[in-house]
Z-matrix of the N, CA and C atoms (Angstrom, degrees):
N
C 1 1.470
C 2 1.522 1 109.63
N 3 1.340 2 118.37 1 140.91
C 4 1.458 3 119.12 2 176.14
C 5 1.520 4 111.39 3 -66.88
N 6 1.330 5 114.81 4 143.23
C 7 1.463 6 120.02 5 178.93
C 8 1.512 7 110.68 6 -76.13
N 9 1.334 8 117.07 7 -44.76
C 10 1.459 9 121.71 8 -176.88
C 11 1.516 10 109.96 9 -114.74
N 12 1.340 11 116.17 10 158.29
C 13 1.448 12 121.12 11 171.69
C 14 1.521 13 110.37 12 -66.53
N 15 1.321 14 116.46 13 164.17
C 16 1.462 15 120.53 14 -173.25
C 17 1.518 16 112.99 15 -65.13
N 18 1.328 17 119.21 16 -22.37
C 19 1.462 18 121.41 17 -177.98
C 20 1.525 19 112.64 18 -100.84
N 21 1.328 20 117.40 19 15.40
C 22 1.459 21 120.21 20 -176.81
C 23 1.524 22 111.20 21 -63.44
N 24 1.336 23 115.68 22 134.93
C 25 1.466 24 123.06 23 173.62
C 26 1.521 25 106.43 24 -140.85
N 27 1.320 26 117.04 25 111.94
C 28 1.458 27 120.15 26 -174.16
C 29 1.526 28 111.82 27 -62.00
N 30 1.339 29 117.48 28 -25.38
C 31 1.471 30 119.64 29 179.43
C 32 1.523 31 111.38 30 -65.72
N 33 1.349 32 117.10 31 -38.08
C 34 1.465 33 120.09 32 178.10
C 35 1.520 34 110.53 33 -63.29
N 36 1.315 35 115.65 34 -40.47
C 37 1.464 36 120.33 35 179.27
C 38 1.524 37 110.89 36 -64.02
N 39 1.324 38 116.83 37 -45.10
C 40 1.463 39 120.76 38 179.48
C 41 1.525 40 111.29 39 -62.33
N 42 1.329 41 116.24 40 -43.33
C 43 1.469 42 119.40 41 -179.16
C 44 1.523 43 111.18 42 -64.39
N 45 1.330 44 116.21 43 -40.01
C 46 1.465 45 119.66 44 -177.56
C 47 1.521 46 111.12 45 -63.12
N 48 1.324 47 118.02 46 -45.75
C 49 1.456 48 119.70 47 -179.26
C 50 1.525 49 111.66 48 -74.76
N 51 1.334 50 118.08 49 -32.92
C 52 1.466 51 119.73 50 176.10
C 53 1.524 52 110.79 51 -63.03
N 54 1.340 53 116.87 52 -36.35
C 55 1.463 54 120.95 53 -179.02
C 56 1.520 55 112.30 54 -67.29
N 57 1.331 56 117.32 55 -18.08
C 58 1.465 57 119.31 56 -179.60
C 59 1.524 58 112.24 57 -78.31
N 60 1.323 59 117.93 58 -10.48
C 61 1.465 60 121.88 59 179.68
C 62 1.517 61 109.54 60 -95.53
N 63 1.325 62 117.55 61 112.43
C 64 1.463 63 121.02 62 -178.91
C 65 1.525 64 109.92 63 -80.54
N 66 1.358 65 117.82 64 160.23
C 67 1.470 66 120.56 65 176.95
C 68 1.524 67 112.57 66 -59.40
N 69 1.323 68 117.31 67 -23.86
C 70 1.469 69 121.60 68 -179.66
C 71 1.534 70 112.28 69 -86.15
N 72 1.334 71 116.53 70 2.44
C 73 1.455 72 119.70 71 178.51
C 74 1.515 73 114.33 72 86.60
N 75 1.329 74 117.29 73 9.61
C 76 1.461 75 120.58 74 177.18
C 77 1.530 76 109.72 75 -87.17
N 78 1.326 77 115.68 76 158.99
C 79 1.456 78 121.03 77 172.91
C 80 1.518 79 107.92 78 -107.78
N 81 1.324 80 115.85 79 117.31
C 82 1.460 81 122.46 80 -177.27
C 83 1.526 82 108.65 81 -82.16
N 84 1.324 83 116.08 82 119.82
C 85 1.463 84 119.74 83 -172.52
C 86 1.529 85 113.19 84 -66.49
N 87 1.332 86 117.47 85 -37.86
C 88 1.468 87 119.09 86 -179.48
C 89 1.524 88 110.33 87 -60.54
N 90 1.336 89 116.10 88 -45.01
C 91 1.455 90 120.76 89 -179.37
C 92 1.532 91 111.36 90 -70.26
N 93 1.324 92 115.54 91 -37.55
C 94 1.467 93 119.86 92 177.91
C 95 1.528 94 110.53 93 -61.49
N 96 1.330 95 116.91 94 -45.09
C 97 1.463 96 120.51 95 179.36
C 98 1.526 97 111.24 96 -68.21
N 99 1.343 98 116.10 97 -32.57
C 100 1.467 99 119.17 98 175.44
C 101 1.527 100 109.96 99 -63.24
N 102 1.332 101 116.32 100 -40.97
C 103 1.456 102 119.73 101 176.55
C 104 1.518 103 111.44 102 -59.90
N 105 1.326 104 115.97 103 -40.73
C 106 1.460 105 119.50 104 179.05
C 107 1.525 106 111.62 105 -66.91
N 108 1.334 107 117.09 106 -36.99
C 109 1.474 108 118.62 107 177.57
C 110 1.527 109 110.10 108 -64.11
N 111 1.342 110 115.83 109 -40.70
C 112 1.467 111 119.62 110 176.22
C 113 1.527 112 109.81 111 -57.29
N 114 1.316 113 115.29 112 -42.38
C 115 1.458 114 119.79 113 -176.64
C 116 1.523 115 111.94 114 -69.56
N 117 1.337 116 117.53 115 -47.00
C 118 1.467 117 119.44 116 -178.35
C 119 1.523 118 111.23 117 -67.01
N 120 1.345 119 117.18 118 -31.74
C 121 1.464 120 119.71 119 176.01
C 122 1.526 121 110.96 120 -67.88
N 123 1.343 122 115.84 121 -30.92
C 124 1.460 123 120.42 122 -175.13
C 125 1.519 124 113.33 123 -84.73
N 126 1.336 125 117.25 124 -27.12
C 127 1.459 126 119.55 125 -175.32
C 128 1.525 127 111.09 126 -62.43
N 129 1.307 128 115.79 127 134.06
C 130 1.448 129 121.23 128 179.47
C 131 1.520 130 111.95 129 -84.67
N 132 1.338 131 116.77 130 -176.69
C 133 1.465 132 121.49 131 -176.20
C 134 1.522 133 114.40 132 -58.82
N 135 1.337 134 118.12 133 -26.05
C 136 1.462 135 120.41 134 -178.91
C 137 1.521 136 111.85 135 -61.51
N 138 1.336 137 116.60 136 -24.00
C 139 1.457 138 120.42 137 -177.42
C 140 1.522 139 111.78 138 -115.50
N 141 1.332 140 117.16 139 25.70
C 142 1.458 141 120.84 140 -176.20
C 143 1.511 142 113.36 141 -57.37
N 144 1.332 143 116.95 142 -40.54
C 145 1.457 144 120.78 143 -176.75
C 146 1.529 145 110.85 144 -65.84
N 147 1.328 146 116.89 145 -45.98
C 148 1.464 147 120.96 146 178.73
C 149 1.523 148 110.32 147 -67.70
N 150 1.327 149 116.91 148 -37.73
C 151 1.457 150 120.87 149 179.55
C 152 1.523 151 111.28 150 -61.99
N 153 1.328 152 117.66 151 -43.61
C 154 1.465 153 120.65 152 179.65
C 155 1.528 154 111.01 153 -64.57
N 156 1.312 155 116.47 154 -39.03
C 157 1.463 156 120.14 155 179.13
C 158 1.529 157 110.95 156 -63.92
N 159 1.329 158 116.80 157 -44.34
C 160 1.461 159 119.40 158 -178.36
C 161 1.525 160 111.39 159 -70.47
N 162 1.328 161 118.02 160 -32.87
C 163 1.458 162 119.81 161 177.40
C 164 1.524 163 111.06 162 -61.71
N 165 1.328 164 117.05 163 -38.02
C 166 1.464 165 119.13 164 177.91
C 167 1.527 166 110.89 165 -65.59
N 168 1.331 167 116.96 166 -36.06
C 169 1.467 168 120.71 167 179.15
C 170 1.528 169 110.68 168 -70.02
N 171 1.327 170 117.01 169 -38.59
C 172 1.467 171 120.66 170 176.06
C 173 1.525 172 109.58 171 -60.61
N 174 1.333 173 116.81 172 -41.04
C 175 1.462 174 120.75 173 178.52
C 176 1.517 175 112.37 174 -61.38
N 177 1.333 176 117.07 175 -39.08
C 178 1.469 177 120.76 176 177.93
C 179 1.522 178 110.41 177 -64.57
N 180 1.328 179 116.86 178 -44.59
C 181 1.465 180 120.01 179 179.97
C 182 1.527 181 111.05 180 -63.67
N 183 1.334 182 116.58 181 -39.26
C 184 1.459 183 119.75 182 178.83
C 185 1.523 184 110.55 183 -66.79
N 186 1.320 185 116.97 184 -34.92
C 187 1.465 186 121.35 185 176.47
C 188 1.530 187 110.37 186 -60.85
N 189 1.315 188 116.84 187 -42.12
C 190 1.463 189 120.37 188 176.11
C 191 1.531 190 110.90 189 -63.29
N 192 1.314 191 116.75 190 -44.03
C 193 1.469 192 120.66 191 -176.50
C 194 1.525 193 111.71 192 -65.62
N 195 1.321 194 116.93 193 -31.52
C 196 1.464 195 120.80 194 -177.21
C 197 1.524 196 112.35 195 -95.81
N 198 1.324 197 117.56 196 -0.71
C 199 1.454 198 121.88 197 -177.63
C 200 1.517 199 113.19 198 -83.52
N 201 1.323 200 117.46 199 -176.85
C 202 1.472 201 121.78 200 -177.03
C 203 1.530 202 113.52 201 -63.47
N 204 1.328 203 117.31 202 -22.55
C 205 1.464 204 120.91 203 178.33
C 206 1.531 205 111.53 204 -102.78
N 207 1.321 206 116.18 205 21.94
C 208 1.461 207 120.94 206 -174.03
C 209 1.514 208 115.20 207 -56.46
N 210 1.329 209 117.67 208 -28.85
C 211 1.470 210 120.03 209 -178.95
C 212 1.522 211 112.02 210 -63.99
N 213 1.332 212 116.71 211 -21.81
C 214 1.466 213 120.45 212 179.43
C 215 1.526 214 111.98 213 -84.15
N 216 1.312 215 116.07 214 -4.95
C 217 1.462 216 119.94 215 -175.83
C 218 1.531 217 111.31 216 -112.16
N 219 1.331 218 116.04 217 35.78
C 220 1.469 219 119.93 218 176.61
C 221 1.521 220 111.08 219 -79.52
N 222 1.328 221 116.70 220 -40.83
C 223 1.461 222 121.38 221 178.44
C 224 1.529 223 109.30 222 -128.48
N 225 1.311 224 115.85 223 163.29
C 226 1.464 225 119.80 224 175.28
C 227 1.521 226 110.20 225 -60.41
N 228 1.329 227 115.88 226 -41.61
C 229 1.460 228 119.94 227 -176.85
C 230 1.525 229 111.69 228 -63.86
N 231 1.346 230 117.40 229 -44.07
C 232 1.466 231 119.66 230 179.87
C 233 1.527 232 110.84 231 -68.02
N 234 1.318 233 117.23 232 -33.83
C 235 1.462 234 120.88 233 177.06
C 236 1.526 235 110.98 234 -64.68
N 237 1.332 236 116.61 235 -46.47
C 238 1.462 237 120.65 236 -179.40
C 239 1.526 238 110.36 237 -61.74
N 240 1.328 239 116.44 238 -44.40
C 241 1.465 240 120.68 239 179.87
C 242 1.526 241 110.74 240 -60.37
N 243 1.340 242 116.73 241 -45.42
C 244 1.462 243 120.94 242 -178.89
C 245 1.529 244 111.34 243 -65.67
N 246 1.315 245 117.51 244 -46.70
C 247 1.467 246 119.56 245 -176.09
C 248 1.524 247 112.12 246 -69.96
N 249 1.321 248 117.62 247 -32.97
C 250 1.464 249 119.82 248 174.72
C 251 1.527 250 110.46 249 -64.71
N 252 1.344 251 115.60 250 -46.01
C 253 1.465 252 120.00 251 -179.00
C 254 1.526 253 111.70 252 -66.00
N 255 1.330 254 117.04 253 -27.65
C 256 1.470 255 121.40 254 -177.28
C 257 1.525 256 112.89 255 -92.90
N 258 1.313 257 117.54 256 1.35
C 259 1.458 258 120.69 257 179.87
C 260 1.513 259 114.16 258 71.02
N 261 1.324 260 116.96 259 27.24
C 262 1.464 261 121.03 260 -177.81
C 263 1.519 262 112.78 261 -94.80
N 264 1.330 263 117.03 262 -9.07
C 265 1.464 264 120.88 263 -176.02
C 266 1.515 265 109.16 264 -105.36
N 267 1.324 266 115.63 265 94.74
C 268 1.450 267 120.74 266 173.71
C 269 1.509 268 110.05 267 -138.55
N 270 1.368 269 114.07 268 2.41
C 271 1.452 270 121.16 269 -177.24
C 272 1.531 271 110.89 270 51.35
N 273 1.342 272 112.99 271 42.50
C 274 1.457 273 120.98 272 175.70
C 275 1.528 274 107.60 273 -128.23
N 276 1.313 275 116.28 274 169.24
C 277 1.462 276 120.24 275 179.19
C 278 1.520 277 110.14 276 -70.85
N 279 1.331 278 115.81 277 136.12
C 280 1.456 279 121.85 278 176.75
C 281 1.529 280 108.81 279 -95.65
N 282 1.351 281 117.82 280 166.58
C 283 1.468 282 119.97 281 176.50
C 284 1.525 283 111.59 282 -53.15
N 285 1.331 284 116.11 283 149.70
C 286 1.466 285 121.15 284 -174.91
C 287 1.523 286 112.57 285 -59.01
N 288 1.337 287 116.90 286 -27.08
C 289 1.469 288 119.55 287 -178.38
C 290 1.526 289 111.91 288 -72.77
N 291 1.328 290 117.38 289 -13.87
C 292 1.458 291 121.39 290 -178.45
C 293 1.528 292 110.51 291 -107.53
N 294 1.342 293 117.36 292 142.75
C 295 1.467 294 118.98 293 173.29
C 296 1.526 295 109.58 294 -70.64
N 297 1.323 296 118.61 295 159.44
C 298 1.464 297 120.16 296 175.45
C 299 1.529 298 110.34 297 -54.51
N 300 1.315 299 116.68 298 151.91
C 301 1.460 300 119.81 299 -177.49
C 302 1.526 301 110.69 300 -61.50
N 303 1.327 302 115.30 301 149.31
C 304 1.456 303 120.12 302 178.03
C 305 1.514 304 112.03 303 -62.33
N 306 1.335 305 117.05 304 -37.35
C 307 1.468 306 120.45 305 -178.88
C 308 1.524 307 110.95 306 -63.91
N 309 1.312 308 115.92 307 -45.88
C 310 1.468 309 119.43 308 -179.76
C 311 1.524 310 110.63 309 -65.53
N 312 1.327 311 116.67 310 -41.55
C 313 1.459 312 120.67 311 -179.78
C 314 1.518 313 110.88 312 -65.10
N 315 1.335 314 116.32 313 -42.15
C 316 1.457 315 120.02 314 -179.30
C 317 1.523 316 111.45 315 -67.67
N 318 1.315 317 116.57 316 -34.67
C 319 1.463 318 119.94 317 175.54
C 320 1.525 319 110.30 318 -58.32
N 321 1.317 320 116.66 319 -42.57
C 322 1.464 321 120.26 320 -179.41
C 323 1.525 322 111.51 321 -68.64
N 324 1.330 323 117.02 322 -37.28
C 325 1.462 324 119.20 323 174.26
C 326 1.521 325 110.88 324 -63.58
N 327 1.324 326 116.12 325 -39.72
C 328 1.460 327 119.61 326 -179.26
C 329 1.526 328 112.02 327 -65.97
N 330 1.319 329 116.60 328 -32.70
C 331 1.465 330 118.52 329 176.06
C 332 1.524 331 110.44 330 -62.02
N 333 1.332 332 116.27 331 -42.28
C 334 1.459 333 120.25 332 178.71
C 335 1.523 334 110.89 333 -66.93
N 336 1.335 335 116.99 334 -37.33
C 337 1.458 336 120.34 335 178.10
C 338 1.527 337 110.47 336 -66.62
N 339 1.325 338 116.49 337 -36.79
C 340 1.464 339 120.38 338 176.77
C 341 1.523 340 110.73 339 -63.27
N 342 1.330 341 116.30 340 -39.66
C 343 1.466 342 119.84 341 176.30
C 344 1.523 343 110.60 342 -58.64
N 345 1.338 344 117.47 343 -46.39
C 346 1.458 345 120.66 344 -179.50
C 347 1.522 346 110.85 345 -63.40
N 348 1.338 347 116.65 346 -43.56
C 349 1.460 348 120.22 347 179.38
C 350 1.528 349 110.96 348 -58.90
N 351 1.334 350 116.95 349 -47.06
C 352 1.465 351 120.85 350 -179.22
C 353 1.524 352 111.30 351 -62.94
N 354 1.335 353 116.48 352 -40.99
C 355 1.460 354 119.42 353 -179.76
C 356 1.526 355 111.16 354 -64.88
N 357 1.336 356 117.40 355 -46.53
C 358 1.463 357 120.01 356 -179.52
C 359 1.522 358 111.44 357 -64.09
N 360 1.329 359 117.46 358 -38.71
C 361 1.459 360 120.32 359 177.29
C 362 1.524 361 110.81 360 -62.81
N 363 1.325 362 116.72 361 -44.47
C 364 1.463 363 120.10 362 179.04
C 365 1.525 364 110.84 363 -63.87
N 366 1.326 365 115.86 364 -41.73
C 367 1.458 366 119.92 365 -179.64
C 368 1.524 367 110.85 366 -65.29
N 369 1.340 368 116.75 367 -40.96
C 370 1.457 369 120.25 368 -178.99
C 371 1.513 370 113.52 369 -66.75
N 372 1.331 371 117.33 370 -29.17
C 373 1.468 372 121.37 371 -177.63
C 374 1.525 373 112.40 372 -100.15
N 375 1.322 374 117.69 373 6.56
C 376 1.464 375 120.63 374 -172.00
C 377 1.522 376 112.36 375 -80.95
N 378 1.329 377 114.75 376 162.07
C 379 1.455 378 122.54 377 174.18
C 380 1.526 379 109.49 378 -88.89
N 381 1.315 380 115.02 379 165.41
C 382 1.463 381 121.28 380 -176.87
C 383 1.526 382 112.30 381 -57.49
N 384 1.337 383 116.50 382 -35.12
C 385 1.461 384 119.60 383 -173.27
C 386 1.526 385 113.61 384 -92.81
N 387 1.325 386 118.76 385 4.91
C 388 1.460 387 120.91 386 -178.11
C 389 1.527 388 110.77 387 -83.03
N 390 1.312 389 115.17 388 150.14
C 391 1.468 390 121.63 389 -173.95
C 392 1.526 391 111.67 390 -94.10
N 393 1.348 392 118.34 391 121.72
C 394 1.466 393 120.68 392 174.64
C 395 1.528 394 112.36 393 -58.92
N 396 1.336 395 117.17 394 -34.76
C 397 1.465 396 119.95 395 178.88
C 398 1.520 397 110.81 396 -59.08
N 399 1.331 398 116.20 397 -44.18
C 400 1.464 399 120.02 398 -179.73
C 401 1.523 400 110.75 399 -67.86
N 402 1.347 401 117.30 400 -42.38
C 403 1.467 402 120.64 401 -179.85
C 404 1.525 403 110.99 402 -63.49
N 405 1.326 404 116.32 403 -40.59
C 406 1.460 405 120.49 404 179.65
C 407 1.527 406 110.40 405 -66.51
N 408 1.332 407 116.04 406 -41.71
C 409 1.465 408 120.16 407 179.39
C 410 1.522 409 111.15 408 -64.93
N 411 1.341 410 117.25 409 -38.49
C 412 1.465 411 120.54 410 178.59
C 413 1.523 412 110.58 411 -64.13
N 414 1.335 413 116.91 412 -44.42
C 415 1.465 414 120.53 413 178.63
C 416 1.529 415 110.55 414 -62.96
N 417 1.320 416 116.25 415 -39.35
C 418 1.466 417 120.83 416 178.50
C 419 1.524 418 110.98 417 -63.90
N 420 1.322 419 117.64 418 -43.15
C 421 1.465 420 120.94 419 -179.10
C 422 1.524 421 111.46 420 -61.56
N 423 1.330 422 116.72 421 -35.23
C 424 1.464 423 120.56 422 -179.49
C 425 1.526 424 111.34 423 -75.24
N 426 1.337 425 116.94 424 -47.31
C 427 1.467 426 120.71 425 -167.56
C 428 1.525 427 114.96 426 -94.24
N 429 1.313 428 118.40 427 -32.78
C 430 1.468 429 120.23 428 -169.94
C 431 1.526 430 115.13 429 -123.52
N 432 1.313 431 117.48 430 -36.92
C 433 1.466 432 119.86 431 -173.53
C 434 1.530 433 114.28 432 -54.55
N 435 1.350 434 119.74 433 -38.30
C 436 1.468 435 118.49 434 -179.06
C 437 1.530 436 113.92 435 -60.78
N 438 1.330 437 117.38 436 -16.76
C 439 1.465 438 121.06 437 -176.01
C 440 1.527 439 112.46 438 -108.71
N 441 1.328 440 117.45 439 2.84
C 442 1.460 441 121.69 440 -177.99
C 443 1.523 442 110.75 441 -109.23
N 444 1.317 443 115.44 442 150.40
C 445 1.460 444 120.91 443 176.08
C 446 1.528 445 110.09 444 -68.41
N 447 1.335 446 115.48 445 166.75
C 448 1.461 447 119.43 446 -178.66
C 449 1.521 448 111.62 447 -59.28
N 450 1.330 449 117.42 448 -43.32
C 451 1.464 450 118.57 449 -175.65
C 452 1.518 451 111.60 450 -67.87
N 453 1.340 452 118.24 451 -33.80
C 454 1.467 453 120.63 452 176.52
C 455 1.527 454 109.57 453 -67.10
N 456 1.326 455 117.08 454 -43.42
C 457 1.464 456 120.49 455 177.57
C 458 1.528 457 110.90 456 -59.58
N 459 1.315 458 116.25 457 -41.76
C 460 1.467 459 120.63 458 -179.15
C 461 1.526 460 110.60 459 -65.92
N 462 1.337 461 117.03 460 -44.15
C 463 1.467 462 120.67 461 179.40
C 464 1.523 463 110.90 462 -63.36
N 465 1.340 464 117.12 463 -40.97
C 466 1.460 465 120.79 464 178.68
C 467 1.525 466 110.62 465 -63.89
N 468 1.325 467 117.20 466 -42.95
C 469 1.465 468 120.99 467 -179.70
C 470 1.522 469 111.17 468 -60.36
N 471 1.318 470 117.24 469 -41.41
C 472 1.462 471 120.77 470 178.51
C 473 1.527 472 111.14 471 -65.58
N 474 1.340 473 116.84 472 -40.30
C 475 1.466 474 120.29 473 179.83
C 476 1.523 475 110.78 474 -64.82
N 477 1.329 476 117.41 475 -40.50
C 478 1.458 477 120.60 476 -178.34
C 479 1.529 478 111.79 477 -64.15
N 480 1.326 479 117.55 478 -29.79
C 481 1.461 480 120.76 479 179.40
C 482 1.527 481 111.83 480 -62.75
N 483 1.332 482 116.65 481 -22.17
C 484 1.460 483 120.76 482 -177.16
C 485 1.526 484 112.99 483 -91.19
N 486 1.336 485 118.16 484 5.89
C 487 1.460 486 119.96 485 -179.18
C 488 1.525 487 110.84 486 -64.72
N 489 1.333 488 117.31 487 148.02
C 490 1.469 489 120.26 488 177.93
C 491 1.523 490 111.46 489 -71.09
N 492 1.318 491 115.76 490 176.89
C 493 1.462 492 120.89 491 -178.20
C 494 1.524 493 111.10 492 -70.16
N 495 1.325 494 115.09 493 163.74
C 496 1.465 495 121.21 494 178.07
C 497 1.526 496 110.87 495 -57.87
N 498 1.319 497 117.25 496 -43.04
C 499 1.464 498 120.73 497 -179.06
C 500 1.531 499 111.13 498 -62.96
N 501 1.320 500 117.17 499 -42.17
C 502 1.466 501 120.43 500 177.61
C 503 1.526 502 111.15 501 -62.13
N 504 1.321 503 116.77 502 -39.93
C 505 1.464 504 120.43 503 178.90
C 506 1.519 505 110.65 504 -63.45
N 507 1.324 506 116.88 505 -43.69
C 508 1.461 507 120.23 506 179.10
C 509 1.521 508 110.61 507 -61.38
N 510 1.322 509 117.13 508 -43.22
C 511 1.466 510 120.11 509 178.48
C 512 1.524 511 110.65 510 -59.79
N 513 1.322 512 117.31 511 -42.61
C 514 1.464 513 121.20 512 -179.55
C 515 1.515 514 111.28 513 -64.32
N 516 1.331 515 116.65 514 -45.25
C 517 1.457 516 121.28 515 -174.14
C 518 1.518 517 112.08 516 -68.24
N 519 1.332 518 117.74 517 -34.43
C 520 1.463 519 118.86 518 -172.85
C 521 1.518 520 113.72 519 -102.60
N 522 1.351 521 119.59 520 -1.57
C 523 1.459 522 119.02 521 -170.91
C 524 1.521 523 112.29 522 -60.60
N 525 1.336 524 118.15 523 -41.73
C 526 1.459 525 120.16 524 -179.24
C 527 1.520 526 109.92 525 -71.67
N 528 1.327 527 116.67 526 -38.31
C 529 1.457 528 120.85 527 179.90
C 530 1.523 529 110.84 528 -62.60
N 531 1.322 530 117.07 529 -40.68
C 532 1.458 531 120.62 530 179.10
C 533 1.528 532 110.72 531 -63.62
N 534 1.327 533 116.10 532 -43.15
C 535 1.460 534 119.53 533 179.83
C 536 1.522 535 111.12 534 -63.96
N 537 1.331 536 116.51 535 -42.85
C 538 1.458 537 120.47 536 -179.18
C 539 1.517 538 111.27 537 -63.31
N 540 1.318 539 116.75 538 -34.88
C 541 1.466 540 120.72 539 -178.59
C 542 1.518 541 111.65 540 -85.19
N 543 1.321 542 117.54 541 -5.30
C 544 1.455 543 120.65 542 -178.14
C 545 1.511 544 112.26 543 70.19
N 546 1.329 545 116.54 544 23.97
C 547 1.459 546 120.56 545 -176.98
C 548 1.520 547 110.16 546 -75.24
N 549 1.316 548 115.67 547 152.03
C 550 1.458 549 121.98 548 175.34
C 551 1.522 550 108.34 549 -112.71
N 552 1.307 551 115.28 550 135.52
C 553 1.468 552 119.21 551 -179.09
C 554 1.526 553 109.35 552 -68.70
N 555 1.340 554 114.96 553 123.88
C 556 1.460 555 119.82 554 179.39
C 557 1.528 556 110.44 555 -128.21
N 558 1.324 557 116.51 556 30.99
C 559 1.456 558 118.88 557 175.98
C 560 1.507 559 112.84 558 116.67
N 561 1.325 560 114.51 559 177.22
C 562 1.460 561 121.30 560 -174.16
C 563 1.509 562 113.59 561 -61.28
N 564 1.343 563 118.56 562 -33.52
C 565 1.464 564 120.11 563 -177.45
C 566 1.515 565 111.17 564 -62.29
N 567 1.330 566 117.27 565 -41.22
C 568 1.461 567 119.95 566 179.25
C 569 1.524 568 110.34 567 -62.24
N 570 1.308 569 116.49 568 -45.27
C 571 1.458 570 120.20 569 -179.75
C 572 1.515 571 110.19 570 -63.73
N 573 1.325 572 116.48 571 -45.24
C 574 1.455 573 120.17 572 -179.60
C 575 1.508 574 112.24 573 -61.64
N 576 1.327 575 117.22 574 -40.38
C 577 1.464 576 120.88 575 -178.48
C 578 1.522 577 110.83 576 -66.22
N 579 1.318 578 117.02 577 -45.71
C 580 1.461 579 120.36 578 178.58
C 581 1.514 580 111.19 579 -66.18
N 582 1.333 581 116.49 580 -40.81
C 583 1.455 582 119.97 581 -179.75
C 584 1.508 583 111.88 582 -62.25
N 585 1.332 584 116.71 583 -43.12
C 586 1.465 585 119.75 584 179.45
C 587 1.526 586 110.22 585 -63.37
N 588 1.338 587 117.12 586 -40.10
C 589 1.467 588 120.91 587 179.44
C 590 1.520 589 110.43 588 -61.80
N 591 1.333 590 117.26 589 -44.85
C 592 1.462 591 120.81 590 -179.88
C 593 1.514 592 111.64 591 -64.71
N 594 1.320 593 116.71 592 -45.55
C 595 1.455 594 120.49 593 -174.32
C 596 1.510 595 112.43 594 -70.83
N 597 1.333 596 117.74 595 -36.21
C 598 1.456 597 118.33 596 -179.98
C 599 1.516 598 110.94 597 -70.31
N 600 1.324 599 118.93 598 -15.93
C 601 1.458 600 120.21 599 174.47
C 602 1.525 601 111.48 600 -76.86
N 603 1.333 602 117.75 601 1.82
C 604 1.462 603 120.14 602 173.73
C 605 1.518 604 111.23 603 -65.42
N 606 1.346 605 118.03 604 -1.47
C 607 1.463 606 120.88 605 174.37
C 608 1.523 607 111.31 606 -56.89
N 609 1.348 608 118.03 607 -25.98
C 610 1.468 609 120.41 608 175.89
C 611 1.528 610 110.29 609 -55.79
N 612 1.316 611 116.86 610 -39.47
C 613 1.460 612 120.17 611 178.23
C 614 1.519 613 110.17 612 -64.68
N 615 1.333 614 115.99 613 -38.50
C 616 1.459 615 119.38 614 178.83
C 617 1.510 616 112.15 615 -62.54
N 618 1.320 617 117.48 616 -38.63
C 619 1.469 618 120.00 617 179.99
C 620 1.526 619 110.73 618 -66.59
N 621 1.330 620 117.04 619 -36.36
C 622 1.462 621 119.75 620 177.06
C 623 1.524 622 110.40 621 -63.88
N 624 1.322 623 116.35 622 -32.40
C 625 1.466 624 120.54 623 -177.22
C 626 1.524 625 113.27 624 -74.10
N 627 1.340 626 118.46 625 -16.71
C 628 1.461 627 121.05 626 -172.02
C 629 1.524 628 111.34 627 -93.20
N 630 1.342 629 117.60 628 75.58
C 631 1.460 630 120.74 629 178.60
C 632 1.517 631 109.29 630 -150.62
N 633 1.277 632 117.55 631 142.89
C 634 1.469 633 125.79 632 173.44
C 635 1.523 634 114.49 633 34.07
N 636 1.341 635 119.85 634 48.29
C 637 1.457 636 118.70 635 -176.75
C 638 1.517 637 113.07 636 -63.00
N 639 1.325 638 118.45 637 -30.96
C 640 1.456 639 120.37 638 -179.34
C 641 1.510 640 112.39 639 -67.39
N 642 1.334 641 116.84 640 -41.17
C 643 1.462 642 120.77 641 -178.66
C 644 1.515 643 111.13 642 -66.62
N 645 1.334 644 116.79 643 -37.66
C 646 1.458 645 120.27 644 -173.98
C 647 1.520 646 112.41 645 -102.17
N 648 1.308 647 117.83 646 27.16
C 649 1.460 648 120.85 647 174.35
C 650 1.518 649 108.36 648 -102.05
N 651 1.338 650 118.32 649 109.35
C 652 1.462 651 121.21 650 -176.23
C 653 1.512 652 111.37 651 -85.49
N 654 1.324 653 117.25 652 170.66
C 655 1.450 654 119.83 653 170.79
C 656 1.523 655 110.32 654 -61.44
N 657 1.310 656 117.71 655 156.44
C 658 1.460 657 121.50 656 179.61
C 659 1.524 658 109.88 657 -56.94
N 660 1.353 659 114.22 658 137.26
C 661 1.461 660 119.70 659 176.69
C 662 1.504 661 113.57 660 92.91
N 663 1.362 662 118.44 661 -5.34
C 664 1.465 663 119.54 662 -179.77
C 665 1.511 664 110.10 663 -79.11
């Protein structure tokens, strides 16, 4: 199964998440959700299950942004302040008439983003003979598996087994970058060098992840 959709360009993904970080250190929710839309649009069939789950979470966040309290959902910081003051942050189920809290929903999105960050980091630092399926499964076990049911974990494990080879992934990730730079393919070393450069720039995702960890740390099992 393809890892990414046919129009995937890692530069668009990096720009989208970088734009969510304001000069004042805030995370802008509109830009953050735009980054997630870029990502879910780009994910290929191998990640269909995770993509569908994150799309539902994006919908919840957009519902908050477009609702009567939407002005409080401009940044992550303003959302956390509002939901704490309103008693919405307990990482428990809210009444059926209310959507899940923004903090809880964003925590779940961040877990998925952490999975992607770990996978890209592993892929960028990997050797030629290492398996993307194994690296993806390892990242999943760290970031997402503890919060998924057994059947979801099993379905994800089967999907990861169908990932293409490391070399194919590198070709996919760097193809647009090579064209933009006017580069000519001169063998595996060129592809590997460009691929490593692109993947190690996934640090942008890491910077997005580093905010208010104390506020958004739920009790175990949430």
